[in-house]
DSSP file (Angstrom, degrees, kcal/mol; ACC not computed):
  #  RESIDUE AA STRUCTURE BP1 BP2  ACC     N-H-->O    O-->H-N    N-H-->O    O-->H-N    TCO  KAPPA ALPHA  PHI   PSI    X-CA   Y-CA   Z-CA
    1    1 A M              0   0    0      0, 0.0     2,-0.4     0, 0.0     9,-0.2   0.000 360.0 360.0 360.0 137.4   -8.8   48.7  -29.9
    2    2 A T  E     -A    9   0A   0      7,-3.0     7,-3.0     2,-0.0     2,-0.5  -0.974 360.0-154.7-125.6 139.1   -5.6   50.7  -29.8
    3    3 A L  E     +A    8   0A   0     -2,-0.4     2,-0.5     5,-0.2     5,-0.2  -0.964  12.5 177.3-116.9 125.9   -5.1   54.2  -28.5
    4    4 A H  E >   -A    7   0A   0      3,-3.0     3,-3.1    -2,-0.5     2,-0.3  -0.939  68.3 -61.2-125.7 105.3   -2.3   56.5  -29.7
    5    5 A H  T 3  S-     0   0    0     -2,-0.5    60,-0.1     1,-0.3    59,-0.0  -0.406 121.4 -19.3  53.5-115.0   -2.5   60.0  -28.2
    6    6 A T  T 3  S+     0   0    0     -2,-0.3     2,-0.4    -3,-0.1    -1,-0.3   0.335 118.7 101.0-101.6   6.9   -5.9   61.1  -29.6
    7    7 A L  E <   -A    4   0A   0     -3,-3.1    -3,-3.0    35,-0.1     2,-0.4  -0.778  55.0-163.0 -93.3 132.8   -6.0   58.6  -32.4
    8    8 A V  E     -AB   3  40A   0     32,-2.3    32,-3.1    -2,-0.4     2,-0.5  -0.967   2.8-167.2-119.1 131.7   -8.2   55.5  -31.9
    9    9 A Q  E     -AB   2  39A   0     -7,-3.0    -7,-3.0    -2,-0.4     2,-0.5  -0.978   3.2-174.1-122.0 123.6   -7.7   52.3  -34.1
   10   10 A V  E     - B   0  38A   0     28,-3.0    28,-2.8    -2,-0.5     2,-0.3  -0.973   8.3-174.4-117.1 126.8  -10.3   49.5  -34.0
   11   11 A T  E     + B   0  37A   0     -2,-0.5     2,-0.3    26,-0.2    26,-0.2  -0.891  31.4  72.6-121.8 153.0   -9.6   46.4  -36.0
   12   12 A G  S    S-     0   0    0     24,-2.2     2,-1.5    -2,-0.3    -2,-0.0  -0.971  92.3 -20.6 147.8-160.0  -11.7   43.3  -36.7
   13   13 A D  S    S+     0   0    0     -2,-0.3     2,-0.3     5,-0.0    23,-0.1  -0.668  79.3 168.5 -83.5  87.5  -14.6   42.1  -38.8
   14   14 A L        +     0   0    0     -2,-1.5     2,-0.2    21,-0.1    23,-0.1  -0.790  14.6 174.1-112.8 146.1  -16.1   45.6  -39.4
   15   15 A D     >  -     0   0    0     -2,-0.3     4,-2.0    21,-0.1     3,-0.2  -0.683  52.7 -78.1-133.9-172.4  -18.8   46.9  -41.7
   16   16 A D  H  > S+     0   0    0      1,-0.2     4,-2.4     2,-0.2     5,-0.2   0.840 128.4  56.2 -62.9 -33.1  -20.7   50.1  -42.4
   17   17 A E  H  > S+     0   0    0      2,-0.2     4,-2.0     1,-0.2    -1,-0.2   0.897 106.6  50.3 -64.8 -39.2  -22.9   49.5  -39.4
   18   18 A S  H  > S+     0   0    0      2,-0.2     4,-2.3     1,-0.2    -2,-0.2   0.908 109.4  51.8 -62.3 -42.5  -19.7   49.4  -37.2
   19   19 A L  H  X S+     0   0    0     -4,-2.0     4,-2.8     1,-0.2    -2,-0.2   0.930 109.2  49.1 -60.5 -46.5  -18.5   52.6  -38.8
   20   20 A R  H  X S+     0   0    0     -4,-2.4     4,-2.0     1,-0.2    -1,-0.2   0.879 109.6  52.9 -61.5 -37.6  -21.8   54.3  -38.0
   21   21 A A  H  X S+     0   0    0     -4,-2.0     4,-1.1     2,-0.2    -1,-0.2   0.927 111.9  44.0 -64.2 -44.6  -21.7   53.1  -34.4
   22   22 A V  H  X S+     0   0    0     -4,-2.3     4,-1.5     1,-0.2     3,-0.5   0.909 111.2  54.0 -67.9 -40.8  -18.2   54.5  -33.9
   23   23 A Q  H  < S+     0   0    0     -4,-2.8    -1,-0.2     1,-0.2     6,-0.2   0.868 105.4  55.4 -59.4 -35.0  -19.1   57.8  -35.7
   24   24 A G  H  < S+     0   0    0     -4,-2.0    -1,-0.2     1,-0.2    -2,-0.2   0.819 107.0  49.4 -66.4 -30.7  -22.0   58.0  -33.2
   25   25 A L  H  < S+     0   0    0     -4,-1.1    -1,-0.2    -3,-0.5    -2,-0.2   0.772 123.4  31.4 -76.4 -27.0  -19.5   57.7  -30.3
   26   26 A Y    ><  +     0   0    0     -4,-1.5     3,-1.9     1,-0.1    -1,-0.2  -0.524  68.2 158.5-128.3  62.6  -17.3   60.5  -31.8
   27   27 A P  T 3  S+     0   0    0      0, 0.0    -1,-0.1     0, 0.0    -3,-0.1   0.713  77.2  50.7 -65.4 -18.9  -19.6   62.8  -33.6
   28   28 A W  T 3  S+     0   0    0     -3,-0.1     2,-0.3     2,-0.1    -5,-0.0   0.377 101.7  79.5 -96.3   2.8  -17.1   65.7  -33.5
   29   29 A R  S <  S-     0   0    0     -3,-1.9     2,-0.7    -6,-0.2    -3,-0.1  -0.726  85.0-108.7-113.6 159.8  -14.2   63.7  -34.9
   30   30 A H        -     0   0    0     12,-0.3    11,-2.4    -2,-0.3     2,-0.4  -0.793  42.8-178.5 -86.2 117.4  -13.1   62.5  -38.3
   31   31 A V  E     +C   40   0A   0     -2,-0.7     2,-0.3     9,-0.2     9,-0.2  -0.971   3.8 175.4-123.8 130.7  -13.8   58.7  -38.5
   32   32 A T  E     -C   39   0A   0      7,-2.2     7,-2.8    -2,-0.4     2,-0.4  -0.917  19.9-146.0-131.7 159.4  -13.0   56.5  -41.5
   33   33 A R  E     +C   38   0A   0     -2,-0.3     2,-0.4     5,-0.2     5,-0.2  -0.995  16.8 174.5-124.6 131.4  -13.1   52.8  -42.3
   34   34 A C  E >   -C   37   0A   0      3,-2.5     3,-1.3    -2,-0.4     2,-0.2  -0.947  63.0 -51.5-137.1 114.3  -10.6   51.1  -44.6
   35   35 A A  T 3  S-     0   0    0     -2,-0.4   -21,-0.1     1,-0.2     0, 0.0  -0.404 124.8  -9.1  58.3-120.1  -10.8   47.3  -45.0
   36   36 A S  T 3  S+     0   0    0     -2,-0.2   -24,-2.2   -23,-0.1     2,-0.4   0.039 121.6  75.8-101.3  26.9  -10.8   45.7  -41.5
   37   37 A E  E <   -BC  11  34A   0     -3,-1.3    -3,-2.5   -26,-0.2     2,-0.4  -0.998  55.3-157.9-140.0 144.9  -10.1   48.8  -39.5
   38   38 A I  E     -BC  10  33A   0    -28,-2.8   -28,-3.0    -2,-0.4     2,-0.5  -0.963  18.1-161.2-113.7 134.2  -11.9   51.9  -38.3
   39   39 A I  E     -BC   9  32A   0     -7,-2.8    -7,-2.2    -2,-0.4     2,-0.8  -0.971  17.2-158.6-123.5 128.3   -9.8   54.9  -37.3
   40   40 A V  E     -BC   8  31A   0    -32,-3.1   -32,-2.3    -2,-0.5    -9,-0.2  -0.916  34.3-142.4 -97.4 106.1  -10.8   57.9  -35.2
   41   41 A W        -     0   0    0    -11,-2.4   -11,-0.2    -2,-0.8     4,-0.1  -0.155  30.5 -68.9 -72.7 164.5   -8.2   60.4  -36.5
   42   42 A P    >   -     0   0    0      0, 0.0     3,-2.3     0, 0.0   -12,-0.3  -0.055  53.4-102.6 -52.6 154.5   -6.4   63.0  -34.3
   43   43 A L  T 3  S+     0   0    0      1,-0.3    18,-0.1    -3,-0.1    -2,-0.1   0.803 118.1  53.5 -50.0 -39.8   -8.5   65.8  -32.9
   44   44 A G  T 3  S+     0   0    0     16,-0.2    16,-1.9    15,-0.1    -1,-0.3   0.435  78.2 125.8 -80.5   2.2   -7.3   68.4  -35.4
   45   45 A T  E <   +D   59   0B   0     -3,-2.3    14,-0.3    14,-0.2   -15,-0.2  -0.427  24.5 166.1 -69.5 129.0   -8.0   66.3  -38.5
   46   46 A L  E     +     0   0B   0     12,-3.2     2,-0.3     1,-0.4    13,-0.2   0.618  67.0  14.0-110.0 -23.3  -10.2   68.1  -41.1
   47   47 A W  E     -D   58   0B   0     11,-1.7    11,-2.5   -17,-0.1    -1,-0.4  -0.986  57.6-168.7-157.8 140.6   -9.8   65.8  -44.1
   48   48 A V  E     -D   57   0B   0     -2,-0.3     2,-0.5     9,-0.2     9,-0.2  -1.000   1.5-168.9-135.5 137.3   -8.5   62.3  -44.8
   49   49 A S  E     -D   56   0B   0      7,-2.6     7,-2.3    -2,-0.4     2,-0.8  -0.980   9.7-155.3-126.5 119.1   -7.7   60.6  -48.2
   50   50 A H  E     -D   55   0B   0     -2,-0.5     5,-0.2     5,-0.2    -2,-0.0  -0.842  18.2-171.9 -91.6 109.3   -7.0   56.9  -48.3
   51   51 A Q        -     0   0    0      3,-2.7    -2,-0.0    -2,-0.8     0, 0.0  -0.482  41.5 -96.6 -90.3 168.3   -5.0   56.3  -51.5
   52   52 A P  S    S+     0   0    0      0, 0.0    -1,-0.1     0, 0.0     3,-0.0   0.877 119.8   7.3 -55.5 -38.0   -4.2   52.7  -52.7
   53   53 A T  S    S+     0   0    0     49,-0.1     2,-0.3    36,-0.1    37,-0.2   0.308 129.1  46.3-127.6   8.9   -0.7   52.8  -51.0
   54   54 A A        -     0   0    0     35,-0.1    -3,-2.7    34,-0.1     2,-0.4  -0.935  59.8-141.9-145.7 166.1   -0.7   56.0  -48.9
   55   55 A V  E     -DE  50  87B   0     32,-1.7    32,-3.1    -2,-0.3     2,-0.4  -1.000  13.3-165.4-132.4 135.3   -2.8   58.1  -46.5
   56   56 A V  E     -DE  49  86B   0     -7,-2.3    -7,-2.6    -2,-0.4     2,-0.4  -0.985   5.9-174.1-123.3 129.9   -3.0   61.9  -46.5
   57   57 A L  E     -DE  48  85B   0     28,-3.0    28,-2.2    -2,-0.4     2,-0.4  -0.942   4.4-165.6-120.5 143.5   -4.5   63.9  -43.6
   58   58 A R  E     +DE  47  84B   0    -11,-2.5   -12,-3.2    -2,-0.4   -11,-1.7  -0.987  40.1  78.7-127.5 142.2   -5.0   67.7  -43.5
   59   59 A G  E    S-D   45   0B   0     24,-2.4     2,-0.7    -2,-0.4   -14,-0.2  -0.988  84.3 -41.9 161.4-158.5   -5.8   69.7  -40.3
   60   60 A R        +     0   0    0    -16,-1.9     2,-0.3    -2,-0.3   -16,-0.2  -0.914  66.3 170.1-107.2 110.7   -4.1   71.2  -37.3
   61   61 A F        -     0   0    0     -2,-0.7     2,-0.2    21,-0.3    23,-0.1  -0.821  21.9-161.1-123.2 156.8   -1.5   68.8  -35.9
   62   62 A D    >>  -     0   0    0     -2,-0.3     4,-1.7     1,-0.0     3,-0.6  -0.722  46.7 -87.8-122.8-179.3    1.3   68.8  -33.4
   63   63 A A  H 3> S+     0   0    0      1,-0.2     4,-2.5    -2,-0.2     5,-0.2   0.838 125.3  58.5 -60.6 -34.0    4.2   66.4  -32.9
   64   64 A R  H 3> S+     0   0    0      1,-0.2     4,-2.1     2,-0.2    -1,-0.2   0.872 104.5  51.4 -64.7 -35.4    2.1   64.0  -30.7
   65   65 A D  H <> S+     0   0    0     -3,-0.6     4,-2.4     2,-0.2    -1,-0.2   0.922 110.0  48.6 -65.5 -43.6   -0.4   63.6  -33.6
   66   66 A V  H  X S+     0   0    0     -4,-1.7     4,-2.5     1,-0.2    -2,-0.2   0.919 111.7  50.0 -61.7 -43.3    2.5   62.8  -36.0
   67   67 A N  H  X S+     0   0    0     -4,-2.5     4,-2.4     2,-0.2    -1,-0.2   0.875 109.6  51.7 -62.8 -37.2    3.9   60.3  -33.5
   68   68 A A  H  X S+     0   0    0     -4,-2.1     4,-1.5     2,-0.2    -2,-0.2   0.916 110.8  46.8 -65.7 -43.6    0.4   58.7  -33.1
   69   69 A V  H  X S+     0   0    0     -4,-2.4     4,-1.0     1,-0.2    -2,-0.2   0.901 112.7  50.7 -65.2 -39.9    0.0   58.3  -36.9
   70   70 A Q  H >< S+     0   0    0     -4,-2.5     3,-0.7     1,-0.2     6,-0.3   0.914 107.3  53.2 -63.1 -42.4    3.5   56.8  -37.0
   71   71 A A  H 3< S+     0   0    0     -4,-2.4    -1,-0.2     1,-0.3    -2,-0.2   0.824 108.0  51.6 -62.6 -30.7    2.7   54.3  -34.2
   72   72 A M  H 3< S+     0   0    0     -4,-1.5    -1,-0.3     1,-0.2    -2,-0.2   0.717 115.4  42.3 -77.4 -20.8   -0.3   53.2  -36.2
   73   73 A H  S X< S-     0   0    0     -4,-1.0     3,-1.8    -3,-0.7    -1,-0.2  -0.536  80.2-173.3-123.6  64.0    1.8   52.6  -39.3
   74   74 A P  T 3  S+     0   0    0      0, 0.0     3,-0.1     0, 0.0    -3,-0.1  -0.310  72.9  21.3 -62.0 140.9    5.1   50.9  -38.1
   75   75 A G  T 3  S+     0   0    0      1,-0.3    16,-0.4    -5,-0.0     2,-0.3   0.383 103.5 105.0  84.4  -4.7    7.7   50.5  -40.8
   76   76 A R  S <  S-     0   0    0     -3,-1.8     2,-0.5    -6,-0.3    -1,-0.3  -0.790  76.0-112.8-106.6 152.3    6.2   53.3  -43.0
   77   77 A T        -     0   0    0     -2,-0.3    11,-2.9    12,-0.3     2,-0.4  -0.720  32.4-171.3 -82.4 129.2    7.5   56.8  -43.4
   78   78 A V  E     +F   87   0B   0     -2,-0.5     2,-0.3     9,-0.2     9,-0.2  -0.990   7.3 179.3-122.3 128.2    5.3   59.5  -41.9
   79   79 A S  E     -F   86   0B   0      7,-2.3     7,-2.5    -2,-0.4     2,-0.4  -0.901  18.0-148.9-128.7 157.9    6.0   63.1  -42.6
   80   80 A R  E     +F   85   0B   0     -2,-0.3     2,-0.4     5,-0.2     5,-0.2  -0.995  12.7 177.3-127.3 130.0    4.4   66.4  -41.7
   81   81 A D  E >   -F   84   0B   0      3,-2.8     3,-1.0    -2,-0.4     2,-0.5  -0.857  65.2 -64.8-131.0  96.1    4.5   69.5  -43.9
   82   82 A G  T 3  S-     0   0    0     -2,-0.4   -21,-0.3     1,-0.2    -1,-0.0  -0.485 123.5  -2.4  64.1-115.4    2.5   72.3  -42.2
   83   83 A D  T 3  S+     0   0    0     -2,-0.5   -24,-2.4   -23,-0.1     2,-0.4   0.148 120.6  84.7 -95.7  19.5   -1.1   71.3  -42.0
   84   84 A Q  E <   -EF  58  81B   0     -3,-1.0    -3,-2.8   -26,-0.2     2,-0.4  -0.980  52.1-168.2-128.3 133.3   -0.6   67.9  -43.8
   85   85 A I  E     -EF  57  80B   0    -28,-2.2   -28,-3.0    -2,-0.4     2,-0.4  -0.968  13.4-165.7-111.9 133.0    0.5   64.5  -42.6
   86   86 A T  E     -EF  56  79B   0     -7,-2.5    -7,-2.3    -2,-0.4     2,-0.7  -0.980  15.0-157.6-122.3 130.5    1.4   61.9  -45.2
   87   87 A V  E     -EF  55  78B   0    -32,-3.1   -32,-1.7    -2,-0.4    -9,-0.2  -0.932  29.1-146.3-101.1 110.4    1.8   58.2  -44.6
   88   88 A W        -     0   0    0    -11,-2.9   -11,-0.2    -2,-0.7     3,-0.1  -0.347  23.2 -86.6 -80.9 157.0    4.0   57.2  -47.5
   89   89 A P        -     0   0    0      0, 0.0   -12,-0.3     0, 0.0    -1,-0.1  -0.222  51.5 -99.0 -57.3 149.3    3.9   53.8  -49.4
   90   90 A A        -     0   0    0    -37,-0.2     9,-0.5   -14,-0.1   -14,-0.1  -0.437  37.4-125.9 -67.5 144.8    5.9   51.0  -47.9
   91   91 A H        -     0   0    0    -16,-0.4     3,-0.1     7,-0.1    -1,-0.1  -0.739  26.8-103.2 -92.4 140.5    9.3   50.5  -49.6
   92   92 A P    >>  -     0   0    0      0, 0.0     3,-2.2     0, 0.0     4,-0.7  -0.348  61.0 -76.2 -57.2 143.9   10.2   47.0  -50.9
   93   93 A A  T 34 S-     0   0    0      1,-0.3    -3,-0.0     2,-0.1     0, 0.0  -0.132 112.3  -0.2 -48.9 125.9   12.7   45.4  -48.5
   94   94 A G  T 34 S+     0   0    0     -3,-0.1    -1,-0.3     1,-0.1     0, 0.0   0.393 107.8  92.4  81.8  -2.8   16.2   46.8  -48.8
   95   95 A T  T <4  -     0   0    0     -3,-2.2    -2,-0.1     2,-0.1    -1,-0.1   0.817  69.9-148.3 -96.3 -31.1   15.5   49.4  -51.6
   96   96 A G  S  < S+     0   0    0     -4,-0.7    -3,-0.1     1,-0.2    -5,-0.0   0.609  71.2  78.4  73.1  10.2   14.8   52.5  -49.7
   97   97 A R  S    S-     0   0    0     -5,-0.3    -1,-0.2    -7,-0.0    -2,-0.1  -0.983  89.6 -86.0-147.7 158.0   12.4   53.7  -52.5
   98   98 A P        -     0   0    0      0, 0.0    -7,-0.1     0, 0.0     5,-0.1  -0.202  49.9-100.3 -62.3 153.1    8.9   52.9  -53.7
   99   99 A A    >>  -     0   0    0     -9,-0.5     3,-1.8     1,-0.1     4,-1.0  -0.356  33.6-109.5 -67.3 154.6    8.2   50.0  -56.0
  100  100 A A  H >>>S+     0   0    0      1,-0.3     4,-1.4     2,-0.2     5,-1.0   0.852 119.1  60.9 -55.2 -36.6    7.8   50.9  -59.7
  101  101 A S  H 345S+     0   0    0      1,-0.2    -1,-0.3     2,-0.2     5,-0.0   0.743 104.5  49.6 -66.0 -21.0    4.1   50.0  -59.4
  102  102 A E  H <45S+     0   0    0     -3,-1.8    -1,-0.2     1,-0.1    -2,-0.2   0.679 114.4  42.7 -89.0 -19.2    3.7   52.7  -56.8
  103  103 A T  H <<5S-     0   0    0     -4,-1.0    -2,-0.2    -3,-0.7    -1,-0.1   0.542 110.3-113.7-102.1  -9.7    5.4   55.4  -58.9
  104  104 A G  T  <5S+     0   0    0     -4,-1.4    -3,-0.2     1,-0.3    -4,-0.1   0.397  70.8 138.1  90.2  -2.8    3.9   54.6  -62.2
  105  105 A A      <       0   0    0     -5,-1.0    -1,-0.3    -6,-0.2    -2,-0.1  -0.376 360.0 360.0 -73.6 156.0    7.2   53.6  -63.7
  106  106 A R              0   0    0     -3,-0.1    -1,-0.1    -2,-0.1    -5,-0.1   0.356 360.0 360.0-121.2 360.0    7.4   50.5  -65.9
């Protein structure tokens, strides 16, 4: 388990029962499971969307929340625009831009 400000990240062999257990510990928080991690998102989170290569959060955030999300996604670009935090797709090494498969280009 890792704690970044008010964000909690649990990794391991996790299933839906594990998700329900964590949701029971944090009934007032937004909790999601994606693959082998469960995330208790920052306190102000109202909505989360896990895209194939990105994550989008909406809610009331401050700079500490953005820093917590960035700490959870090292090497990825994290931006905040008003009430939205976006974790952008990882860039192929050395290009500084998304791969064609992430942009829909062929």
